[in-house]
N, CA, C and O atoms as CSV, one atom per row, in Angstrom:
chain,resi,resn,atom,element,x,y,z
A,1,MET,N,N,103.302,82.157,132.542
A,1,MET,CA,C,102.855,83.366,131.782
A,1,MET,C,C,102.811,83.144,130.255
A,1,MET,O,O,103.568,82.282,129.809
A,2,ILE,N,N,102.297,83.578,129.705
A,2,ILE,CA,C,101.393,83.709,128.752
A,2,ILE,C,C,102.299,84.505,127.172
A,2,ILE,O,O,102.419,85.727,127.085
A,3,ASN,N,N,102.611,83.942,126.536
A,3,ASN,CA,C,103.624,84.239,125.348
A,3,ASN,C,C,102.635,85.457,124.720
A,3,ASN,O,O,101.406,85.503,124.762
A,4,LYS,N,N,103.543,86.396,124.143
A,4,LYS,CA,C,102.722,87.636,123.704
A,4,LYS,C,C,103.172,86.899,121.984
A,4,LYS,O,O,104.209,86.347,121.616
A,5,LYS,N,N,101.804,87.219,121.198
A,5,LYS,CA,C,102.590,87.645,119.178
A,5,LYS,C,C,102.069,88.399,118.839
A,5,LYS,O,O,100.865,88.652,118.877
A,6,GLU,N,N,103.064,88.998,118.363
A,6,GLU,CA,C,102.717,89.896,117.381
A,6,GLU,C,C,102.662,89.665,115.654
A,6,GLU,O,O,103.370,89.056,114.851
A,7,ILE,N,N,101.929,90.159,115.599
A,7,ILE,CA,C,102.073,90.196,114.080
A,7,ILE,C,C,101.897,91.411,113.537
A,7,ILE,O,O,101.150,92.283,113.980
A,8,HIS,N,N,102.872,91.510,112.167
A,8,HIS,CA,C,103.140,93.069,111.357
A,8,HIS,C,C,103.459,92.444,109.869
A,8,HIS,O,O,104.150,91.486,109.521
A,9,LEU,N,N,102.384,93.724,108.882
A,9,LEU,CA,C,102.750,93.636,107.891
A,9,LEU,C,C,104.148,93.918,107.347
A,9,LEU,O,O,104.630,95.050,107.373
A,10,VAL,N,N,104.881,92.692,106.778
A,10,VAL,CA,C,106.709,93.398,106.911
A,10,VAL,C,C,106.661,93.963,105.214
A,10,VAL,O,O,107.268,95.028,105.100
A,11,SER,N,N,106.144,93.521,104.090
A,11,SER,CA,C,106.160,93.956,102.446
A,11,SER,C,C,104.659,93.757,101.602
A,11,SER,O,O,103.797,92.878,101.634
A,12,GLY,N,N,104.812,95.040,100.838
A,12,GLY,CA,C,103.736,94.660,99.756
A,12,GLY,C,C,102.754,95.488,100.237
A,12,GLY,O,O,101.664,95.487,99.665
A,13,ASN,N,N,102.973,96.294,101.323
A,13,ASN,CA,C,101.514,97.831,101.358
A,13,ASN,C,C,102.266,99.106,101.841
A,13,ASN,O,O,101.965,99.832,102.788
A,14,ASP,N,N,103.227,99.204,101.047
A,14,ASP,CA,C,103.803,100.079,100.369
A,14,ASP,C,C,103.035,101.956,100.574
A,14,ASP,O,O,103.441,102.937,101.196
A,15,GLN,N,N,101.453,101.642,99.450
A,15,GLN,CA,C,100.630,102.471,99.810
A,15,GLN,C,C,99.497,102.730,101.449
A,15,GLN,O,O,98.644,103.563,101.754
A,16,ASN,N,N,100.172,101.364,102.234
A,16,ASN,CA,C,99.455,102.068,103.752
A,16,ASN,C,C,97.581,101.327,103.245
A,16,ASN,O,O,96.560,101.835,103.708
A,17,ILE,N,N,97.561,100.412,102.503
A,17,ILE,CA,C,96.351,100.577,102.801
A,17,ILE,C,C,95.752,99.484,103.583
A,17,ILE,O,O,94.621,99.537,104.065
A,18,PHE,N,N,96.626,98.413,103.696
A,18,PHE,CA,C,96.267,97.549,104.286
A,18,PHE,C,C,96.385,97.870,106.203
A,18,PHE,O,O,96.965,98.835,106.701
A,19,SER,N,N,95.696,96.815,106.938
A,19,SER,CA,C,96.687,96.926,108.404
A,19,SER,C,C,95.750,95.729,109.006
A,19,SER,O,O,94.612,95.314,108.790
A,20,ILE,N,N,96.722,95.430,109.784
A,20,ILE,CA,C,96.677,94.248,110.221
A,20,ILE,C,C,96.033,94.276,112.278
A,20,ILE,O,O,96.538,95.124,113.013
A,21,SER,N,N,95.124,93.422,112.773
A,21,SER,CA,C,95.467,94.103,113.769
A,21,SER,C,C,96.212,92.658,114.730
A,21,SER,O,O,96.657,91.649,114.182
A,22,SER,N,N,96.189,92.901,116.258
A,22,SER,CA,C,96.831,91.777,117.222
A,22,SER,C,C,96.829,90.300,117.132
A,22,SER,O,O,97.506,89.293,117.344
A,23,SER,N,N,95.201,90.919,116.513
A,23,SER,CA,C,94.858,89.456,117.191
A,23,SER,C,C,94.858,88.527,115.215
A,23,SER,O,O,94.628,87.321,115.116
A,24,GLY,N,N,95.123,89.327,114.085
A,24,GLY,CA,C,95.637,88.541,113.297
A,24,GLY,C,C,94.785,89.372,111.992
A,24,GLY,O,O,95.230,89.376,110.844
A,25,GLN,N,N,93.646,89.982,112.344
A,25,GLN,CA,C,92.947,90.311,110.924
A,25,GLN,C,C,92.899,90.709,110.411
A,25,GLN,O,O,92.253,91.663,110.842
A,26,LEU,N,N,93.263,90.990,108.801
A,26,LEU,CA,C,93.622,91.830,107.924
A,26,LEU,C,C,92.282,92.228,107.344
A,26,LEU,O,O,91.309,91.605,106.919
A,27,PHE,N,N,92.640,93.652,107.504
A,27,PHE,CA,C,91.614,94.861,106.776
A,27,PHE,C,C,92.084,96.220,106.467
A,27,PHE,O,O,93.124,96.744,106.867
A,28,VAL,N,N,91.043,96.797,105.584
A,28,VAL,CA,C,91.401,97.890,104.406
A,28,VAL,C,C,91.222,99.245,105.360
A,28,VAL,O,O,90.227,99.767,105.865
A,29,SER,N,N,92.145,99.461,105.371
A,29,SER,CA,C,92.464,100.825,106.291
A,29,SER,C,C,92.702,102.006,105.703
A,29,SER,O,O,92.647,103.001,106.426
A,30,ASN,N,N,93.026,102.176,104.240
A,30,ASN,CA,C,92.974,103.449,104.098
A,30,ASN,C,C,92.721,103.025,102.637
A,30,ASN,O,O,93.497,102.262,102.062
A,31,THR,N,N,91.313,103.676,101.884
A,31,THR,CA,C,90.750,103.130,100.063
A,31,THR,C,C,91.049,104.704,99.688
A,31,THR,O,O,90.205,105.139,98.904
A,32,LEU,N,N,92.126,105.722,100.094
A,32,LEU,CA,C,92.161,106.436,99.021
A,32,LEU,C,C,93.043,106.308,97.970
A,32,LEU,O,O,93.200,107.196,97.132
A,33,ASN,N,N,93.782,104.978,97.964
A,33,ASN,CA,C,95.281,104.160,97.012
A,33,ASN,C,C,94.115,102.842,96.471
A,33,ASN,O,O,94.130,102.584,95.268
A,34,LEU,N,N,93.286,102.168,97.242
A,34,LEU,CA,C,92.073,101.201,96.481
A,34,LEU,C,C,91.636,101.024,95.246
A,34,LEU,O,O,90.682,100.259,95.106
A,35,VAL,N,N,92.158,101.612,94.177
A,35,VAL,CA,C,91.861,101.757,92.668
A,35,VAL,C,C,91.876,100.591,91.618
A,35,VAL,O,O,93.058,100.470,91.296
A,36,PHE,N,N,91.158,99.728,90.971
A,36,PHE,CA,C,91.802,98.879,90.736
A,36,PHE,C,C,91.965,99.467,89.900
A,36,PHE,O,O,91.111,98.623,89.626
A,37,GLU,N,N,92.291,100.436,88.657
A,37,GLU,CA,C,93.089,100.864,87.465
A,37,GLU,C,C,93.999,101.149,87.617
A,37,GLU,O,O,94.595,101.569,86.626
A,38,THR,N,N,94.720,101.124,88.918
A,38,THR,CA,C,96.145,101.455,89.606
A,38,THR,C,C,96.530,100.713,89.791
A,38,THR,O,O,97.641,100.778,89.264
A,39,THR,N,N,96.368,99.375,90.505
A,39,THR,CA,C,96.685,98.120,91.308
A,39,THR,C,C,95.286,97.196,91.142
A,39,THR,O,O,94.146,97.511,91.481
A,40,GLN,N,N,95.934,95.462,90.260
A,40,GLN,CA,C,94.860,95.069,90.615
A,40,GLN,C,C,94.438,94.376,91.452
A,40,GLN,O,O,93.264,94.111,91.706
A,41,SER,N,N,96.041,93.785,92.291
A,41,SER,CA,C,96.525,93.120,93.285
A,41,SER,C,C,97.520,93.294,94.215
A,41,SER,O,O,98.277,94.150,93.757
A,42,TYR,N,N,97.912,92.911,95.309
A,42,TYR,CA,C,98.969,92.846,95.673
A,42,TYR,C,C,99.257,91.671,96.761
A,42,TYR,O,O,98.514,90.724,97.018
A,43,ASN,N,N,100.457,91.954,97.303
A,43,ASN,CA,C,101.136,90.575,97.765
A,43,ASN,C,C,101.688,90.784,98.779
A,43,ASN,O,O,102.884,91.059,98.680
A,44,LEU,N,N,101.088,90.749,100.129
A,44,LEU,CA,C,101.991,90.850,101.255
A,44,LEU,C,C,102.931,90.011,101.836
A,44,LEU,O,O,103.394,88.961,101.389
A,45,THR,N,N,103.121,90.477,102.683
A,45,THR,CA,C,103.962,89.484,103.542
A,45,THR,C,C,103.572,90.140,105.012
A,45,THR,O,O,103.503,91.346,105.245
A,46,VAL,N,N,103.260,88.731,106.235
A,46,VAL,CA,C,103.247,88.927,107.763
A,46,VAL,C,C,103.746,87.972,108.110
A,46,VAL,O,O,103.892,86.778,107.850
A,47,ARG,N,N,104.066,88.952,108.965
A,47,ARG,CA,C,105.185,87.745,109.335
A,47,ARG,C,C,104.341,88.286,111.114
A,47,ARG,O,O,103.968,89.349,111.610
A,48,VAL,N,N,104.390,86.410,111.663
A,48,VAL,CA,C,103.974,86.932,113.668
A,48,VAL,C,C,105.428,86.232,114.070
A,48,VAL,O,O,106.215,85.601,113.364
A,49,LYS,N,N,105.472,86.546,115.320
A,49,LYS,CA,C,106.137,86.229,115.830
A,49,LYS,C,C,105.764,85.986,117.791
A,49,LYS,O,O,104.841,86.570,118.359
A,50,ASP,N,N,106.750,85.000,118.494
A,50,ASP,CA,C,106.405,84.741,119.362
A,50,ASP,C,C,107.474,84.951,120.460
A,50,ASP,O,O,108.556,84.381,120.602
A,51,SER,N,N,106.818,86.033,121.286
A,51,SER,CA,C,107.621,86.325,122.743
A,51,SER,C,C,109.069,85.534,123.290
A,51,SER,O,O,110.228,85.817,123.597
A,52,GLY,N,N,107.995,84.137,123.168
A,52,GLY,CA,C,108.657,83.393,124.241
A,52,GLY,C,C,110.040,82.710,123.818
A,52,GLY,O,O,110.588,83.024,122.761
A,53,LYS,N,N,110.632,81.664,124.780
A,53,LYS,CA,C,111.746,81.110,124.295
A,53,LYS,C,C,111.961,79.341,123.405
A,53,LYS,O,O,111.658,78.162,123.584
A,54,PRO,N,N,112.534,80.042,122.618
A,54,PRO,CA,C,112.443,78.596,122.103
A,54,PRO,C,C,112.720,77.269,122.472
A,54,PRO,O,O,113.439,77.268,123.472
A,55,GLU,N,N,112.465,76.220,122.107
A,55,GLU,CA,C,112.810,74.931,122.984
A,55,GLU,C,C,114.302,74.539,122.976
A,55,GLU,O,O,114.889,74.224,124.011
A,56,SER,N,N,114.897,74.573,121.748
A,56,SER,CA,C,116.306,74.489,121.372
A,56,SER,C,C,116.973,75.764,120.170
A,56,SER,O,O,116.348,76.549,119.456
A,57,ALA,N,N,118.343,75.570,120.314
A,57,ALA,CA,C,119.213,77.289,119.081
A,57,ALA,C,C,118.480,77.152,118.237
A,57,ALA,O,O,118.103,78.217,117.747
A,58,GLN,N,N,117.711,75.481,117.429
A,58,GLN,CA,C,117.212,75.615,116.238
A,58,GLN,C,C,115.816,76.251,116.123
A,58,GLN,O,O,115.246,76.975,115.307
A,59,ALA,N,N,115.574,75.777,117.068
A,59,ALA,CA,C,113.635,76.423,116.643
A,59,ALA,C,C,113.615,78.169,116.447
A,59,ALA,O,O,114.431,78.974,116.897
A,60,ALA,N,N,112.254,78.461,115.525
A,60,ALA,CA,C,112.545,79.503,115.443
A,60,ALA,C,C,110.930,80.102,115.934
A,60,ALA,O,O,109.883,79.738,115.398
A,61,LEU,N,N,111.037,81.128,117.114
A,61,LEU,CA,C,109.601,80.992,116.921
A,61,LEU,C,C,109.266,83.342,115.993
A,61,LEU,O,O,109.146,84.567,116.025
A,62,GLU,N,N,109.321,82.326,115.546
A,62,GLU,CA,C,108.638,82.993,113.978
A,62,GLU,C,C,108.581,82.521,112.848
A,62,GLU,O,O,109.310,81.591,112.501
A,63,LYS,N,N,107.512,83.200,111.903
A,63,LYS,CA,C,106.982,82.566,111.235
A,63,LYS,C,C,106.573,83.836,109.935
A,63,LYS,O,O,106.195,84.893,110.441
A,64,THR,N,N,106.613,83.831,108.298
A,64,THR,CA,C,106.197,84.639,107.407
A,64,THR,C,C,105.843,83.990,106.350
A,64,THR,O,O,106.516,83.331,105.557
A,65,THR,N,N,104.150,84.343,106.417
A,65,THR,CA,C,103.410,84.107,104.981
A,65,THR,C,C,103.124,85.202,103.865
A,65,THR,O,O,103.424,86.380,104.057
A,66,SER,N,N,102.550,84.775,102.730
A,66,SER,CA,C,102.218,85.284,101.847
A,66,SER,C,C,100.749,86.176,101.907
A,66,SER,O,O,100.262,85.834,102.985
A,67,VAL,N,N,100.257,86.691,101.569
A,67,VAL,CA,C,98.700,86.905,101.533
A,67,VAL,C,C,98.922,87.611,100.187
A,67,VAL,O,O,99.906,88.333,100.026
A,68,ASN,N,N,97.789,87.355,98.982
A,68,ASN,CA,C,97.321,87.693,98.087
A,68,ASN,C,C,95.762,88.341,97.665
A,68,ASN,O,O,94.744,87.711,97.377
A,69,ILE,N,N,95.939,89.616,97.730
A,69,ILE,CA,C,94.817,90.251,97.183
A,69,ILE,C,C,94.211,90.305,95.774
A,69,ILE,O,O,95.193,90.585,95.087
A,70,THR,N,N,93.030,90.186,94.844
A,70,THR,CA,C,92.580,90.579,94.215
A,70,THR,C,C,92.024,91.799,94.376
A,70,THR,O,O,91.317,91.778,95.383
A,71,VAL,N,N,92.017,93.182,93.679
A,71,VAL,CA,C,91.395,93.743,93.739
A,71,VAL,C,C,90.331,93.854,92.663
A,71,VAL,O,O,90.730,94.180,91.545
A,72,LEU,N,N,88.794,93.588,92.866
A,72,LEU,CA,C,87.515,93.551,91.651
A,72,LEU,C,C,87.244,94.329,91.396
A,72,LEU,O,O,87.393,95.102,92.342
A,73,PRO,N,N,86.549,95.161,89.965
A,73,PRO,CA,C,86.480,96.518,89.444
A,73,PRO,C,C,85.215,96.474,90.122
A,73,PRO,O,O,84.722,95.499,90.688
A,74,VAL,N,N,84.556,98.074,89.963
A,74,VAL,CA,C,82.836,98.188,90.153
A,74,VAL,C,C,82.231,99.243,89.979
A,74,VAL,O,O,82.937,100.227,90.198
A,75,ASN,N,N,81.024,99.496,89.620
A,75,ASN,CA,C,80.816,100.366,89.691
A,75,ASN,C,C,81.290,101.281,88.348
A,75,ASN,O,O,81.559,102.477,88.237
A,76,PHE,N,N,81.266,100.224,87.435
A,76,PHE,CA,C,81.413,100.464,85.972
A,76,PHE,C,C,80.058,100.507,85.405
A,76,PHE,O,O,79.165,99.733,85.747
A,77,PRO,N,N,79.888,101.777,84.208
A,77,PRO,CA,C,78.787,101.313,83.474
A,77,PRO,C,C,78.967,100.531,82.311
A,77,PRO,O,O,80.098,100.237,81.923
A,78,PRO,N,N,78.088,100.222,81.808
A,78,PRO,CA,C,77.515,99.497,81.088
A,78,PRO,C,C,78.230,99.232,79.687
A,78,PRO,O,O,79.359,99.677,79.888
A,79,THR,N,N,78.203,98.847,78.637
A,79,THR,CA,C,79.770,99.271,77.161
A,79,THR,C,C,78.220,98.619,76.214
A,79,THR,O,O,77.539,97.594,76.261
A,80,ILE,N,N,78.218,99.965,75.366
A,80,ILE,CA,C,77.390,99.273,74.126
A,80,ILE,C,C,78.376,99.712,72.790
A,80,ILE,O,O,78.782,100.874,72.800
A,81,ILE,N,N,78.875,98.622,71.363
A,81,ILE,CA,C,79.252,99.579,71.054
A,81,ILE,C,C,77.857,99.936,69.427
A,81,ILE,O,O,77.083,99.039,69.093
A,82,GLY,N,N,77.860,100.979,68.889
A,82,GLY,CA,C,76.939,101.191,67.556
A,82,GLY,C,C,76.951,100.135,66.245
A,82,GLY,O,O,78.058,100.024,65.718
A,83,ASP,N,N,76.240,99.621,65.858
A,83,ASP,CA,C,76.206,99.147,64.963
A,83,ASP,C,C,75.717,99.155,63.437
A,83,ASP,O,O,75.847,100.318,63.054
A,84,ALA,N,N,75.251,98.424,62.482
A,84,ALA,CA,C,73.931,98.849,61.240
A,84,ALA,C,C,73.971,97.365,61.539
A,84,ALA,O,O,74.739,96.412,61.668
A,85,PHE,N,N,72.392,97.809,61.584
A,85,PHE,CA,C,71.851,96.651,61.245
A,85,PHE,C,C,70.490,96.784,60.052
A,85,PHE,O,O,69.871,97.844,59.953
A,86,THR,N,N,70.224,95.834,59.386
A,86,THR,CA,C,69.096,95.100,58.606
A,86,THR,C,C,68.008,94.553,58.879
A,86,THR,O,O,67.907,93.734,59.791
A,87,ILE,N,N,67.283,94.825,58.327
A,87,ILE,CA,C,65.578,93.759,58.507
A,87,ILE,C,C,64.259,94.230,57.391
A,87,ILE,O,O,63.633,95.288,57.327
A,88,ALA,N,N,64.155,92.996,56.594
A,88,ALA,CA,C,63.080,92.674,55.859
A,88,ALA,C,C,61.724,94.023,55.956
A,88,ALA,O,O,61.106,94.534,56.890
A,89,GLU,N,N,61.724,94.152,54.848
A,89,GLU,CA,C,60.339,95.071,55.395
A,89,GLU,C,C,59.003,94.495,55.280
A,89,GLU,O,O,57.997,95.205,55.291
A,90,ASN,N,N,58.960,92.847,55.136
A,90,ASN,CA,C,57.892,92.845,55.883
A,90,ASN,C,C,57.947,91.282,57.374
A,90,ASN,O,O,57.378,90.253,57.735
A,91,SER,N,N,58.905,92.065,57.636
A,91,SER,CA,C,59.475,91.340,58.911
A,91,SER,C,C,58.117,91.407,59.717
A,91,SER,O,O,57.268,92.293,59.619
A,92,ALA,N,N,58.073,89.975,60.766
A,92,ALA,CA,C,57.036,90.320,61.845
A,92,ALA,C,C,56.861,90.577,63.069
A,92,ALA,O,O,57.608,90.345,64.020
A,93,SER,N,N,55.941,91.024,63.041
A,93,SER,CA,C,55.981,92.265,64.737
A,93,SER,C,C,57.160,90.845,65.650
A,93,SER,O,O,57.286,89.624,65.557
A,94,GLY,N,N,57.834,92.045,66.532
A,94,GLY,CA,C,58.399,90.523,67.291
A,94,GLY,C,C,60.096,89.995,66.848
A,94,GLY,O,O,61.030,89.407,67.394
A,95,SER,N,N,59.791,90.607,65.549
A,95,SER,CA,C,61.392,89.934,64.898
A,95,SER,C,C,62.565,90.532,65.979
A,95,SER,O,O,62.370,91.671,66.404
A,96,THR,N,N,63.421,90.015,66.303
A,96,THR,CA,C,65.223,90.025,66.458
A,96,THR,C,C,65.709,91.067,65.177
A,96,THR,O,O,65.717,90.946,63.952
A,97,VAL,N,N,66.182,92.357,66.307
A,97,VAL,CA,C,66.981,92.934,64.974
A,97,VAL,C,C,68.190,93.080,65.733
A,97,VAL,O,O,69.105,93.177,64.915
A,98,MET,N,N,68.663,93.146,66.982
A,98,MET,CA,C,69.244,93.046,67.675
A,98,MET,C,C,69.768,92.486,68.526
A,98,MET,O,O,69.054,92.794,69.481
A,99,LYS,N,N,71.018,91.454,69.149
A,99,LYS,CA,C,70.792,90.749,70.311
A,99,LYS,C,C,72.238,91.066,70.949
A,99,LYS,O,O,73.321,90.913,70.385
A,100,GLY,N,N,72.035,91.484,72.093
A,100,GLY,CA,C,72.812,91.867,73.666
A,100,GLY,C,C,73.672,90.697,73.311
A,100,GLY,O,O,73.488,89.795,72.493
A,101,ALA,N,N,74.929,91.007,74.360
A,101,ALA,CA,C,75.790,90.095,73.798
A,101,ALA,C,C,75.398,89.103,75.642
A,101,ALA,O,O,75.929,88.019,75.885
């Protein structure tokens, strides 16, 4: 008999953004609340449990681990800050007036 393993997200997924498959693949299942301006990172707790019998009374067939996910911002427009610049009237063609950051 093959022991069945169960994998679950047990905490950190209050908005149900992530899901985990029975093979352990973690994926985004709901992008509606996956917004950088709201939450920049998630700390999920994943539990895997084996359905077999432990070899001893002290043996645990269950483990948990933390998975940290960082959300990166995308599709932000470039920014520019206006300023005043001066240039001498006898400046050569091609003289730099302003340099980008």
